[in-house]
C-alpha positions as CSV (number, residue, x, y, z in Angstrom):
1,M,-19.5,4.2,-15.5
2,R,-17.8,1.0,-14.7
3,A,-14.3,-0.4,-15.6
4,E,-12.5,-3.7,-15.5
5,I,-8.8,-4.1,-15.2
6,I,-7.3,-7.3,-16.7
7,A,-3.7,-8.1,-15.6
8,T,-2.0,-10.6,-17.8
9,G,1.0,-12.8,-17.0
10,T,1.4,-16.3,-15.6
11,E,3.9,-14.9,-13.1
12,L,1.0,-13.1,-11.4
13,L,-0.7,-16.4,-10.7
14,T,2.4,-18.4,-9.5
15,G,3.7,-16.0,-6.8
16,G,6.5,-14.7,-8.9
17,S,5.2,-11.1,-9.1
18,A,2.5,-8.9,-7.4
19,D,-0.1,-7.1,-9.4
20,T,0.7,-3.5,-8.3
21,N,-0.6,-2.0,-11.6
22,S,-4.3,-2.7,-10.7
23,V,-3.9,-0.7,-7.5
24,F,-2.6,2.3,-9.3
25,L,-5.1,2.1,-12.1
26,S,-8.2,1.7,-9.9
27,E,-7.1,4.9,-8.0
28,E,-6.7,6.8,-11.2
29,L,-9.8,5.6,-12.8
30,M,-11.8,6.5,-9.8
31,L,-10.7,10.2,-10.1
32,L,-12.1,10.2,-13.6
33,G,-15.5,8.9,-12.4
34,L,-14.9,5.3,-13.5
35,E,-15.6,2.7,-10.8
36,T,-13.5,-0.4,-11.0
37,A,-16.1,-3.1,-10.8
38,F,-13.9,-6.1,-11.6
39,K,-10.2,-7.0,-11.5
40,T,-9.2,-10.1,-13.4
41,V,-5.8,-11.8,-13.4
42,V,-5.2,-14.2,-16.3
43,G,-2.2,-16.3,-17.4
44,D,-0.4,-16.4,-20.7
45,D,-3.0,-18.7,-22.3
46,E,-4.7,-17.5,-25.4
47,K,-8.1,-19.1,-24.8
48,D,-8.2,-17.9,-21.2
49,M,-7.3,-14.3,-22.3
50,E,-10.0,-14.4,-25.0
51,E,-12.6,-15.5,-22.4
52,A,-11.6,-12.8,-20.0
53,L,-11.7,-10.1,-22.6
54,K,-15.1,-11.2,-24.0
55,R,-16.6,-11.2,-20.5
56,A,-15.2,-7.8,-19.6
57,M,-16.4,-6.2,-22.8
58,A,-19.9,-7.5,-22.1
59,R,-20.2,-6.1,-18.6
60,V,-18.3,-2.8,-18.3
61,D,-17.8,0.5,-20.1
62,A,-14.0,0.5,-20.1
63,V,-11.4,-2.4,-20.1
64,I,-7.8,-1.7,-19.2
65,I,-5.4,-4.5,-19.9
66,T,-1.8,-4.6,-18.6
67,G,1.0,-6.9,-19.8
68,G,1.8,-9.1,-22.7
69,L,3.3,-6.5,-25.0
70,G,6.9,-7.8,-25.0
71,P,8.9,-9.4,-27.8
72,T,8.6,-13.0,-26.7
73,E,6.3,-15.8,-27.8
74,D,4.1,-15.7,-24.7
75,D,3.4,-11.9,-25.2
76,I,0.0,-12.5,-26.9
77,T,-2.1,-9.6,-25.7
78,R,-2.1,-7.7,-29.0
79,K,-3.1,-10.9,-30.8
80,V,-6.0,-11.6,-28.5
81,V,-7.3,-8.1,-28.7
82,A,-7.1,-8.1,-32.5
83,K,-9.1,-11.4,-32.6
84,I,-11.8,-10.4,-30.2
85,T,-12.3,-7.0,-31.8
86,K,-12.1,-8.5,-35.3
87,K,-9.2,-6.4,-36.5
88,R,-6.0,-7.3,-38.4
89,L,-2.6,-6.8,-36.8
90,V,-0.7,-4.3,-38.9
91,L,2.8,-2.9,-38.6
92,S,2.8,0.6,-37.2
93,E,5.7,2.6,-38.8
94,E,5.4,5.1,-36.1
95,A,5.7,2.5,-33.4
96,L,8.6,0.8,-35.2
97,A,10.5,4.0,-35.5
98,A,10.1,4.7,-31.8
99,I,11.2,1.2,-30.9
100,R,14.3,1.4,-33.0
101,A,15.2,4.9,-31.8
102,R,14.8,3.8,-28.1
103,L,17.0,0.7,-28.7
104,A,19.7,2.8,-30.6
105,G,19.7,5.3,-27.7
106,R,20.6,2.4,-25.3
107,G,23.2,1.1,-27.6
108,K,21.3,-2.1,-28.4
109,D,20.7,-3.9,-31.6
110,V,17.2,-4.2,-33.1
111,L,16.1,-7.8,-33.2
112,A,13.4,-9.3,-35.3
113,A,11.5,-10.0,-32.1
114,N,11.4,-6.2,-31.4
115,D,9.7,-5.6,-34.7
116,R,6.8,-7.7,-33.4
117,Q,6.2,-5.1,-30.7
118,A,5.2,-2.6,-33.5
119,L,2.2,-4.8,-34.5
120,I,-1.0,-3.3,-33.4
121,P,-4.7,-3.9,-34.4
122,A,-5.7,-1.9,-37.4
123,G,-7.5,1.4,-36.7
124,T,-6.5,1.5,-33.0
125,R,-4.8,4.6,-31.6
126,L,-1.1,4.3,-30.6
127,L,0.0,5.1,-27.0
128,P,3.7,6.0,-27.1
129,N,5.9,4.5,-24.4
130,P,7.9,7.3,-22.7
131,A,9.8,5.0,-20.4
132,G,10.4,1.8,-22.3
133,I,10.2,-0.1,-25.6
134,A,6.7,-1.6,-26.2
135,P,4.0,0.9,-27.3
136,G,0.4,0.6,-26.1
137,F,-2.8,1.3,-27.9
138,Y,-6.5,1.8,-27.3
139,I,-9.8,1.3,-29.2
140,D,-12.6,3.9,-28.8
141,E,-15.3,3.2,-31.4
142,G,-18.5,3.8,-29.5
143,G,-18.6,0.4,-27.8
144,P,-16.5,-0.5,-24.7
145,F,-13.3,1.4,-24.5
146,V,-10.4,-1.0,-24.6
147,A,-6.8,0.0,-23.7
148,V,-3.6,-2.1,-23.6
149,L,-0.7,-1.0,-21.5
150,P,2.7,-2.6,-20.7
151,G,3.0,-4.7,-17.6
152,V,6.2,-3.1,-16.3
153,P,4.9,-0.7,-13.6
154,L,7.2,2.2,-14.5
155,E,6.3,2.1,-18.1
156,M,2.6,1.5,-17.4
157,R,2.3,4.5,-15.1
158,A,4.2,6.8,-17.5
159,M,2.1,5.7,-20.5
160,Y,-1.2,6.1,-18.5
161,S,-0.4,9.6,-17.2
162,E,1.0,11.0,-20.4
163,S,-1.3,9.4,-23.0
164,L,-4.2,7.2,-21.8
165,K,-5.5,9.5,-19.1
166,P,-6.4,12.4,-21.5
167,A,-8.2,9.9,-23.8
168,L,-10.2,8.4,-20.9
169,D,-11.0,11.9,-19.6
170,Q,-12.3,12.9,-23.0
171,R,-14.5,9.8,-23.3
172,F,-15.7,9.5,-19.7
173,G,-14.8,12.8,-17.9
174,G,-17.6,15.0,-16.5
175,K,-20.2,12.2,-16.5
176,S,-19.9,11.2,-12.8
177,F,-17.4,12.1,-10.1
178,I,-16.0,9.8,-7.4
179,R,-13.9,10.9,-4.5
180,R,-12.4,8.6,-1.9
181,R,-10.6,8.9,1.5
182,V,-9.2,6.3,3.8
183,L,-9.0,6.9,7.5
184,R,-6.3,4.8,9.2
185,T,-6.7,3.7,12.8
186,C,-4.6,2.0,15.5
187,G,-5.4,0.5,18.8
188,I,-9.0,-0.3,18.2
189,S,-10.5,-3.5,16.9
190,E,-12.7,-4.0,13.9
191,S,-15.7,-4.8,16.0
192,A,-15.2,-1.7,18.1
193,V,-14.9,0.5,15.0
194,N,-18.0,-1.1,13.5
195,Q,-20.0,-0.4,16.7
196,S,-18.8,3.2,17.0
197,I,-19.7,4.2,13.4
198,Q,-22.5,1.7,12.6
199,D,-25.0,4.5,11.9
200,I,-22.6,5.9,9.3
201,L,-21.9,2.4,7.8
202,R,-25.7,2.0,7.2
203,R,-25.9,5.1,5.0
204,S,-26.4,4.5,1.2
205,E,-24.2,7.5,0.3
206,P,-21.4,7.9,0.7
207,K,-20.4,4.3,1.0
208,V,-18.3,3.5,4.1
209,G,-16.5,0.2,4.6
210,L,-13.8,-1.4,6.8
211,S,-10.6,-3.1,5.9
212,V,-8.4,-4.9,8.5
213,K,-4.7,-4.5,8.0
214,E,-1.6,-5.7,9.9
215,T,-1.3,-2.2,11.2
216,G,-4.9,-1.6,12.2
217,V,-8.4,-1.0,10.8
218,D,-8.8,1.3,7.7
219,V,-12.1,3.1,7.2
220,R,-12.9,3.7,3.5
221,I,-15.2,6.5,2.4
222,I,-16.3,6.6,-1.3
223,A,-18.7,9.3,-2.5
224,R,-20.3,9.7,-5.9
225,A,-22.0,12.9,-7.1
226,S,-22.7,15.0,-10.2
227,S,-19.7,17.2,-9.5
228,G,-16.3,16.8,-8.0
229,E,-17.1,19.5,-5.4
230,Q,-20.2,17.7,-4.2
231,A,-18.4,14.4,-4.0
232,Q,-15.6,15.9,-2.0
233,A,-18.0,17.7,0.3
234,L,-19.7,14.4,1.1
235,V,-16.3,12.8,1.9
236,D,-15.3,15.7,4.1
237,R,-18.6,15.7,6.1
238,T,-18.4,11.9,6.6
239,E,-14.8,12.1,7.6
240,S,-15.6,14.7,10.3
241,A,-18.4,12.5,11.6
242,I,-16.2,9.4,11.8
243,R,-13.3,11.3,13.5
244,E,-15.8,12.6,16.1
245,K,-16.7,9.0,17.0
246,L,-13.3,7.4,16.8
247,G,-11.2,10.2,18.3
248,D,-7.5,9.7,18.7
249,A,-7.7,6.2,17.2
250,V,-7.5,7.8,13.8
251,Y,-3.8,8.5,13.0
252,G,-3.7,9.4,9.3
253,V,-5.4,9.4,5.9
254,D,-4.9,7.5,2.7
255,G,-1.4,6.0,2.3
256,V,0.2,7.7,5.3
257,E,2.0,5.3,7.6
258,L,2.3,5.7,11.4
259,E,6.1,6.2,11.3
260,E,5.5,9.3,9.1
261,V,3.0,10.7,11.6
262,V,5.3,10.1,14.5
263,G,8.3,11.5,12.7
264,A,6.4,14.7,11.8
265,L,5.3,15.1,15.4
266,L,8.8,14.6,16.8
267,K,10.2,17.1,14.3
268,Q,7.5,19.6,15.1
269,R,8.2,19.4,18.8
270,R,12.0,19.2,18.3
271,L,12.3,16.0,20.3
272,K,14.7,13.1,19.8
273,I,14.0,9.5,20.4
274,A,16.0,6.3,20.9
275,V,14.6,2.8,20.7
276,A,15.5,-0.5,22.5
277,E,14.0,-3.6,20.8
278,S,13.9,-7.2,21.7
279,C,11.2,-9.2,19.9
280,T,10.9,-6.7,17.0
281,A,14.7,-7.0,16.4
282,G,15.2,-3.5,14.8
283,L,11.9,-3.3,13.0
284,I,10.8,-0.1,14.8
285,G,14.1,1.6,14.0
286,A,13.9,0.5,10.4
287,R,10.4,2.0,10.1
288,I,11.4,5.3,11.7
289,T,14.5,5.7,9.6
290,N,12.7,4.7,6.4
291,I,11.4,8.3,6.4
292,A,13.7,10.9,4.8
293,G,15.0,13.4,7.3
294,S,14.6,11.1,10.3
295,S,18.1,11.9,11.5
296,E,16.6,15.1,12.9
297,Y,14.7,13.1,15.6
298,F,16.0,9.6,15.7
299,E,19.3,9.2,17.6
300,R,19.9,5.5,17.9
301,G,18.4,2.1,18.2
302,A,19.6,-1.0,20.1
303,V,18.6,-4.6,19.4
304,V,18.9,-6.3,22.8
305,Y,17.7,-9.8,22.0
306,S,19.4,-11.7,24.8
307,N,19.0,-11.1,28.5
308,L,22.7,-10.4,28.7
309,A,22.4,-7.7,26.1
310,K,19.6,-6.0,28.1
311,T,21.8,-6.0,31.1
312,E,25.1,-5.0,29.5
313,M,23.8,-2.4,27.1
314,L,20.8,-0.9,28.9
315,G,21.5,-1.6,32.6
316,V,18.4,-3.7,33.1
317,P,19.1,-5.5,36.4
318,A,19.8,-9.1,36.0
319,E,17.9,-9.7,39.2
320,L,14.8,-8.1,37.7
321,I,15.0,-10.4,34.6
322,E,15.5,-13.5,36.8
323,R,12.6,-12.6,39.0
324,L,10.0,-11.3,36.5
325,G,11.4,-12.4,33.2
326,A,12.6,-10.4,30.2
327,V,9.0,-10.3,28.9
328,S,7.4,-8.1,31.6
329,S,6.2,-4.6,32.0
330,E,9.1,-4.0,34.5
331,A,11.7,-5.2,32.0
332,A,10.2,-3.0,29.3
333,A,10.3,0.0,31.6
334,A,13.9,-0.6,32.5
335,M,14.8,-1.0,28.8
336,A,13.1,2.3,27.9
337,Q,14.8,4.1,30.8
338,G,18.1,2.6,29.9
339,I,18.1,3.6,26.2
340,K,17.0,7.1,27.0
341,Q,19.8,7.5,29.5
342,A,22.4,6.0,27.3
343,A,21.4,8.0,24.2
344,R,20.6,11.2,26.3
345,T,17.4,11.7,24.3
346,D,14.1,13.3,25.2
347,L,12.2,10.0,24.7
348,G,13.2,6.3,25.2
349,L,11.0,3.6,23.6
350,S,11.2,-0.1,24.2
351,V,9.4,-3.4,23.2
352,T,9.8,-6.9,24.5
353,G,7.6,-9.9,23.9
354,I,7.2,-13.5,22.6
355,A,6.7,-13.5,18.8
356,G,6.6,-17.3,18.5
357,P,5.8,-19.6,17.0
358,S,7.4,-21.3,20.1
359,G,8.6,-20.0,23.5
360,G,5.2,-19.3,25.0
361,T,3.8,-20.7,28.3
362,D,0.4,-20.7,30.0
363,K,1.3,-17.6,31.9
364,K,3.2,-15.9,29.1
365,P,1.7,-17.1,25.8
366,V,2.9,-16.4,22.2
367,G,1.8,-12.8,21.3
368,L,2.4,-11.3,24.8
369,V,4.1,-8.0,24.2
370,Y,5.0,-5.1,26.5
371,T,5.9,-1.6,25.3
372,A,7.3,1.2,27.4
373,L,7.9,4.9,26.8
374,T,10.1,7.0,29.0
375,T,9.6,10.8,28.9
376,P,10.6,13.7,31.0
377,Q,7.4,13.1,32.9
378,G,8.1,9.4,33.7
379,T,7.6,6.0,32.2
380,T,4.5,4.4,30.8
381,T,4.0,0.8,30.0
382,A,1.4,-1.2,28.0
383,E,0.5,-4.9,27.7
384,Y,-0.8,-6.5,24.5
385,R,-2.0,-9.9,23.5
386,L,-1.4,-10.0,19.8
387,L,-2.5,-12.7,17.4
388,G,-1.0,-14.0,14.2
389,S,2.2,-15.4,12.8
390,R,5.7,-14.4,14.0
391,E,5.9,-11.8,11.2
392,Q,2.4,-10.4,12.1
393,I,3.1,-10.2,15.8
394,R,6.4,-8.3,15.2
395,M,4.7,-5.9,12.8
396,R,1.8,-5.3,15.2
397,A,4.1,-4.9,18.1
398,S,6.0,-2.2,16.2
399,Q,2.8,-0.5,15.4
400,M,1.6,-0.4,19.0
401,A,5.0,0.9,20.1
402,L,4.9,3.7,17.5
403,D,1.3,4.5,18.5
404,M,2.3,4.8,22.1
405,V,4.7,7.6,21.0
406,R,2.1,9.3,18.9
407,R,-0.5,9.4,21.6
408,Y,2.0,10.9,24.0
409,L,3.0,13.6,21.5
410,I,-0.6,14.6,20.8
411,G,-1.3,14.9,24.5
């Protein structure tokens, strides 16, 4: 069974907003056995929306539309759905009562424009909005299943979970089962991952693919079977085979970020860390402390951007910087040692480099980054030649620094 998600709203096409709804919906639909075959983004133009809906209804089993249910003139989704499905728009007394009750509860007046939100195509089934004003609806008459949800992510998720998911499950559940897992890697290139698991990539089932992210290469496993247990077993066996080939390069699964993994390992081993950053300018500390409970293992961070700061705050010898430069393995090592000593922590982590777009030389080009980790056993350094924009280099540098900590902690 295949589905198409249609996200409406001109703001999604002009850079004003990101379509996060489609990501959520594709994950949820997959768990019901519905493969998202297409994602379409269309602006607030009636003809364009009509064309998108006609095309979707001709090629998939279920169409999920988000957005265009508000009270303004450009909220035309309900009108377009009614036209394409040849239904009249009628006032739903149930929807109108819910809208008025919600507005009254917020101490707001009911405007004529709000009444428009209670118009739904005749014969469709209402989807109450537990988190907002606009109701949704769906059509299930034997042909393609068509559902319309609000564009506001909080409202859309609540409506889907409480009302639409049971309806989809009743229509499509039990016909096929899809399970997915994403293995996240760091410190290994896409070509190296491809070479290591090429025999697995060639298999027809489950499907395995690669996605390159700022933080590394993700390996996607998608299995389809006649039962959820069979699909999950396929995923589990394939994951084991991939892990055997990629080893420690795999740091997590699905949406887990590297800072979560590092934090859990530090907490488990009851170790504390301090960080000294130059080119990343606090990014590593921000990522670590973005995890709840990080105060248990993160003691402090220092942004030592200038050479003077490295000397005054961390004790990096001025002579060393003058002789070898602030971007060197020796400077990185001195920074890590300095922050560990100053913070009196178990571990000291540092990063220094040239993020660009200017400042590079033939000997030290943009993207040259050094990381260092000082532990009770000594200091380890690493050199990287990273590509990308200034933002990308800084993110990748922070990832490599965190991965250095992870690899030390797993032995």
